[in-house]
Each structure stands twice: as C-alpha cells, then as structure tokens.
C-alpha positions in Angstrom: -0.1 0.2 0.3 1.6 3.1 -1.2 0.0 5.7 1.2 1.9 5.3 4.1 0.8 8.4 6.4 -1.6 10.4 7.9 -1.5 12.9 5.1 -5.0 13.5 4.7 -5.3 15.5 1.4 -3.3 12.4 -0.1 -5.5 10.0 0.8 -9.5 12.3 0.1 -7.3 12.4 -3.2 -7.4 8.7 -3.5 -11.0 8.4 -2.3 -12.3 11.2 -5.1 -10.8 9.5 -7.7 -13.8 7.0 -7.1 -16.6 10.1 -7.4 -14.7 11.5 -10.2 -14.2 8.0 -12.6 -16.5 8.0 -15.7 -20.4 7.1 -15.4 -21.5 4.1 -13.5 -22.6 0.9 -15.8 -23.8 -1.4 -12.4 -23.9 -0.7 -8.9 -21.3 -3.3 -8.3 -18.6 -0.9 -6.9 -20.6 1.5 -4.8 -22.4 -1.4 -3.4 -18.7 -3.1 -3.1 -17.4 0.1 -1.1 -20.4 0.7 1.0 -19.6 -3.1 2.1 -16.3 -1.4 3.3 -17.5 1.0 5.1 -19.8 -0.7 6.4 -17.8 -3.7 8.3 -15.1 -1.3 9.3 -17.9 1.0 11.0 -19.1 -2.8 13.1 -15.9 -3.4 14.1 -16.5 -6.7 12.9 -13.1 -7.0 10.9 -11.9 -10.6 11.1 -8.5 -9.4 12.4 -6.5 -7.1 13.3 -2.3 -6.5 12.1 -1.5 -4.7 15.0 2.4 -4.5 14.0 1.5 -3.4 11.2 -1.7 -1.7 11.4 -4.1 -3.3 8.6 -7.7 -4.2 9.4 -9.1 -7.1 7.6 -12.4 -7.8 6.0 -13.0 -11.8 4.9 -14.5 -11.9 1.2 -17.4 -13.8 2.4 -18.5 -10.9 4.9 -18.6 -7.8 2.1 -20.3 -10.8 -0.1 -23.1 -11.0 3.1 -23.4 -7.1 2.9 -23.8 -7.3 -1.1 -26.6 -10.1 -1.1 -28.9 -8.1 1.7 -27.9 -4.8 0.1 -29.2 -5.9 -3.8 -31.5 -8.6 -2.2 -33.8 -5.2 -0.6 -32.9 -3.3 -3.7 -34.4 -6.7 -5.5 -37.2 -7.9 -3.9 -38.5 -5.4 -1.9 -38.2 -2.2 -4.5 -38.3 -4.2 -7.7 -35.6 -2.3 -9.1 -34.2 -2.2 -12.2 -30.4 -2.1 -13.2 -30.8 -2.7 -16.6 -32.5 -1.6 -19.4 -33.8 -4.2 -20.7 -37.6 -5.8 -20.2 -36.1 -9.4 -20.7 -33.4 -9.5 -19.0 -31.7 -9.3 -15.4 -28.5 -8.3 -14.1 -26.3 -11.6 -12.9 -26.7 -10.9 -9.5 -30.7 -10.8 -9.3 -30.6 -14.1 -11.0 -28.5 -15.4 -7.7 -30.7 -14.3 -5.8 -34.1 -15.7 -7.3 -32.1 -19.0 -7.6 -32.4 -19.3 -4.3 -35.1 -17.3 -2.9 -37.4 -17.7 -5.7 -41.0 -16.6 -3.5 -39.3 -13.6 -1.1 -40.8 -10.7 -1.0 -38.3 -8.8 0.9 -40.0 -7.3 3.5 -37.5 -10.3 5.2 -34.0 -10.7 4.8 -32.8 -14.4 4.9 -30.8 -15.0 7.7 -29.6 -18.1 6.1 -27.7 -17.3 3.4 -26.5 -20.9 1.6 -23.1 -21.1 1.1 -23.1 -21.7 -2.2 -24.9 -18.5 -2.5 -22.3 -16.7 -1.5 -19.4 -18.2 -3.3 -21.5 -17.1 -6.8 -21.7 -13.6 -5.3 -18.0 -13.7 -4.7 -17.3 -15.1 -8.1 -19.5 -12.4 -9.0 -17.2 -9.7 -7.5 -14.1 -11.1 -8.8 -15.2 -11.2 -12.0 -17.2 -7.5 -12.0 -15.9 -5.5 -9.5 -13.0 -6.1 -6.9 -10.2 -5.0 -8.5 -12.1 -2.3 -10.4 -12.8 -0.5 -7.4 -9.6 -1.2 -5.9 -8.3 0.2 -9.4 -10.6 3.5 -9.1 -9.1 3.9 -4.8 -6.1 2.0 -4.0 -7.1 1.8 -0.6 -6.8 -1.9 0.1 -4.9 -5.1 -0.8 -5.6 -8.5 -1.1 -4.8 -10.9 1.4 -5.1 -15.2 1.8 -6.4 -17.0 4.1 -3.1 -16.8 6.1 -3.2 -13.3 6.0 0.1 -13.4 3.3 -0.2 -10.4 1.0 -0.7 -11.1 -2.3 1.2 -8.7 -5.1 -1.0 -7.2 -7.7 -0.4 -4.6 -9.1 -2.7 -1.3 -8.7 -3.5 -0.5 -12.3 -5.7 -3.7 -14.2 -7.0 -3.4 -17.4 -9.7 -5.9 -17.2 -10.6 -9.4 -15.7 -8.0 -11.0 -18.4 -5.3 -9.3 -16.7 -6.5 -10.1 -13.4 -6.6 -13.7 -13.9 -3.4 -13.4 -15.4 -1.2 -11.0 -13.0 -2.6 -14.1 -9.9 -1.9 -17.4 -12.4 2.1 -15.8 -12.4 2.0 -15.6 -9.1 0.9 -19.6 -8.7 -2.6 -17.9 -7.2 -6.3 -18.2 -8.4 -9.1 -15.2 -7.3 -10.6 -18.1 -4.9 -7.3 -17.9 -2.6 -8.2 -14.4 -1.9 -9.7 -14.3 1.3 -9.2 -11.6 2.6 -8.6 -7.5 2.1 -6.5 -5.6 4.3 -7.5 -1.4 4.6 -4.5 0.4 6.2 -5.4 1.6 9.9 -4.6 5.6 8.0 -7.3 5.0 6.0 -9.6 3.3 8.5 -9.0 6.6 10.3 -9.7 8.9 7.6 -12.7 7.0 6.8 -14.3 6.8 10.4 -13.6 11.1 10.6 -14.9 11.2 7.0 -18.0 8.5 7.2 -21.3 10.7 7.2 -19.9 12.0 3.8 -18.4 9.0 2.3 -21.5 7.3 2.7 -23.6 9.8 1.8 -21.6 10.4 -1.5 -21.9 6.7 -2.2 -26.0 6.5 -1.8 -25.6 9.8 -4.1 -23.4 8.5 -6.6 -25.7 4.8 -6.6 -29.0 7.1 -6.8 -27.8 9.0 -9.9 -26.9 5.9 -11.8 -30.2 4.2 -10.7 -32.6 7.0 -11.3 -31.4 6.8 -15.6 -33.3 3.3 -15.1 -35.8 4.0 -12.8 -39.3 6.2 -12.3 -39.7 5.6 -8.8 -40.6 7.9 -5.5 -37.9 8.5 -2.9 -35.8 6.8 -4.5 -32.4 7.8 -1.8 -34.9 6.5 1.3 -35.5 3.2 -0.3 -31.0 3.3 -0.7 -31.1 3.6 3.2 -33.4 1.2 4.0 -31.4 -1.3 2.2 -28.5 0.3 3.7 -30.4 -0.5 6.8 -29.5 3.3 8.2 -33.2 5.1 7.3 -35.8 3.2 10.1 -39.0 5.7 9.8 -41.4 3.5 8.4 -45.3 3.4 7.8 -46.6 6.2 10.0 -50.4 6.3 9.6 -51.8 7.5 13.2 -54.1 5.6 15.2 -56.4 8.6 14.9 -56.7 8.7 11.1 -57.7 5.1 10.5 -60.1 5.4 13.3 -61.4 8.3 11.1 -61.0 6.4 8.3 -62.9 3.1 9.1 -65.9 5.3 10.4 -65.4 7.2 7.1 -66.2 3.8 5.3 -68.7 2.4 7.9 -66.7 -0.3 9.2 -66.7 -1.6 5.7 -64.0 -3.0 3.3 -62.8 -0.6 0.6 -62.5 -4.1 -1.5 -65.5 -6.7 -0.8 -67.5 -4.2 1.6 -68.4 -7.0 4.0 -68.4 -5.4 8.0 -64.5 -5.8 9.2 -65.2 -6.2 12.8 -62.4 -5.9 15.1 -59.9 -5.9 13.5 -59.8 -3.7 10.2 -56.7 -2.8 8.7 -55.4 0.1 6.7 -54.0 -0.3 3.2 -51.6 1.2 1.0 -53.7 1.0 -2.6 -50.3 1.8 -4.3 -47.7 -0.4 -3.2 -46.1 1.4 -0.1 -43.4 -0.6 -1.1 -43.2 1.5 -4.5 -44.5 4.7 -3.0 -42.6 4.3 0.6 -45.2 6.8 1.7 -48.7 6.6 4.0 -50.4 9.8 2.3 -54.2 9.8 3.4 -55.3 9.8 0.0 -53.9 6.2 -1.2 -55.2 4.9 2.1 -57.9 2.8 2.2 -59.8 0.1 4.8 -59.8 -3.7 4.5 -60.8 -6.5 5.9 -58.0 -9.0 7.2 -58.7 -11.5 4.2 -58.4 -8.4 1.2 -55.0 -6.6 2.4 -53.5 -10.4 2.6 -54.3 -11.2 -0.6 -53.4 -7.3 -1.9 -49.9 -7.0 0.2 -47.6 -5.0 -2.2 -49.0 -5.8 -5.9 -51.6 -4.2 -8.0 -55.1 -4.7 -8.1 -57.7 -3.8 -11.0 -58.4 -0.4 -12.1 -61.4 0.1 -11.8 -60.3 -0.3 -7.7 -58.3 2.7 -8.9 -61.5 5.0 -10.0 -63.2 4.2 -6.7 -59.9 5.5 -4.9 -60.3 8.6 -7.3 -63.8 9.3 -6.5 -63.8 8.5 -2.6 -60.8 11.4 -2.3 -63.5 13.3 -4.0 -66.3 12.8 -2.0 -67.2 16.1 0.1 -67.2 14.3 3.3 -63.6 12.4 2.7 -62.1 16.2 2.1 -64.0 17.6 5.2 -62.7 15.1 7.0 -59.3 14.7 6.4 -58.3 18.4 4.1 -60.5 20.5 6.1 -57.6 22.8 6.7 -56.4 23.0 3.4 -57.8 26.6 1.8 -58.3 25.3 -1.5 -58.7 21.0 -0.6 -60.8 20.2 -3.7 -57.2 21.9 -6.0 -55.2 19.7 -3.5 -57.2 16.7 -3.8 -57.4 16.6 -7.8 -53.2 17.0 -8.1 -53.5 13.8 -5.6 -55.4 12.5 -7.8 -53.6 12.5 -11.0 -50.5 11.4 -8.8 -52.4 8.5 -7.9 -52.9 7.4 -11.5 -49.1 8.6 -12.7 -48.2 6.1 -10.0 -50.4 3.0 -11.3 -49.4 3.2 -14.4 -46.0 3.2 -13.4 -46.6 0.4 -11.0 -47.0 -1.7 -13.6 -43.7 -2.0 -14.5 -42.5 -3.5 -11.4 -45.6 -5.0 -8.9 -47.8 -8.0 -10.2 -51.1 -7.5 -11.0 -52.8 -9.7 -8.8 -56.8 -10.5 -8.3 -58.3 -10.6 -4.9 -62.1 -11.1 -5.2 -63.5 -13.2 -3.1 -65.1 -16.3 -5.0 
C-alpha cells in the first residue's frame, strides 16, 4: 500500500478518484465500497494486524452485505438495473435461484454457502479489482493473511487472472482485503460524508433506469441507515374506518374488530403513507393484495372517494382549497398506478 502516513489530503485525493471516475454502468462498485465502510464501522473485521496496522475484512462478509443490500433493492423495491425488459443482472438471477418466492420484507438469515460462493465469484469477475483500480485503499490477502502482491492498475479481468496465475494463485485464494490504519482513521472521521456521497452516486445511476419516488430513502433502507417506516396514525385509521362505515373498501364486508389500513399504491413503491392512498380493508383482502397492484376499477373508486365531500371535510378540511389539492393528488395516483405496472405484479383479490 503506497499511502503510509496520515496526510489526509493525499488520502482524500485517493478517495476522490471513485467519485470522479466515469459514469457507472452498474451498482456493483458503490455497493462494494459501501460494504467496506459498513464492516469497518461495525468493527467486525475478522483480523487486525497490530504490528503493521492493517484491518482485515473477509471477502465472505463483503459478499453477505452485497447480497443483503441488493436483495432489498430487487425483492422489496423491484428496482431495475438494466434497460432491458426481458433480461436481469446476474446478481438478481442468483437471488432468484436461491430465493425465488421471497417478497423482500424480510432478509433471509440463512444464506446458502453456494449462493455466497456465486456472489464472491461475481465480485471478482466484475468489480473487486476495478474498485481498487479507482482508489487504492486496500490490498489482497490469502487465508493465512499473507500479502498477495497484485499491481494496482489492472486493465481487465483477463489481466487480473494472468497476474494471479503468475503468482501461482487463483481469485478464490483471496480471502481477505486489508485496509491500513490510516485509511480506516480517515474513513471514521469522514464517514457521514462518504456514506452520503456513495448513496448519492448510486441514486444517480439508478434514477436513469427507474422512475420511482423516494429512491434515496429506499437505498437507506437497503443499507439499514433509515428506520422510519409506515406512519399512519391511529387517529387517521379510526377516522378512515368510521368514514367507510367499517366496511372493507374492496369487498364491502364488515371489518369487525380487526380493520386494516392498506396502501392502495404499494408502500414499497410509494414509500409514503398519505391518506389519499390509504383505504380500510378486511384482513382477507389485505392479505391477498399485499404489495401488488389490483384492477383499475379500484383505482377509479379511490379517485372518486378522494373527491367525496365527506372524505375531503374529514381529512382535508384545513386546506385552503382542498379540491384543488385533491385533484393534484389524484393525478399523482393515476401516474403512480400506471408506473407501478412496470414493477409490481397485478393480482385479483375478488372473493370466491
């Protein structure tokens, strides 16, 4: 590692290479960068060489973070990372192979070893040496923490594998990345700025492929740095159920003592809990609908409901011109509904 002092200007210049590099073609580099920061923050790096002041993070740990972050982006928020409507990125294909039926609301605790192995292979083929090329902040080590001397500016995967072969190594021999103490110290002092910049960098890339609201918050959820979730107040729920005469918005049955609040446009898409998108539903209809889209006739019913005088007086009576605002909200609802069809599956919740 060439940077061997606490010259923060020099270290900052090294980090800036990442943010001034060419436009991203995938999310892999920023998520890998974020994984390194994540494990250094947690202090769970597997080894610490006090003599040489090197912090080690296992490649397997990085792969686990990489999986978790992208699992949420894909399964929970349905974010696209390719322009193609028929193809998916390799990482999503791996996730589907091992977790085909997961919704994304809960991250699997037990990730099969073979799944992690495939992700590690993906990292070495596509990104782990490229991120290092962008900024030389880590080196490679084997299972015994022996330094693997690989030059910095590798042209491509072919050169990476050739250099390893010349050393009598294979990418699978790399078990740890090692980061010097001075780099770790810089990261700790600049962590909020670095984390925000990485997520902003990733958001810029994903915004070119996804027309969705609250993207930054969704990235923070994937990174587990944003915790505020659904915020429908108990008072609003009570008022809504009373307005609906305790009848399910979808099937019309009496909701009894267990009414539920449903986000008509899926919460995982809109990531907000505005009353103009909330309806009261019975347990059965809410369970069937989940985070899906339903028939357009229900959209028309929501739009009509929002324009009902009793609904407006109950929920928008404090607005200076409530019908003007509701008209704007309804336009948003229609736009969100059409866009959701590109992300979320359509289901039928009609009772048999």
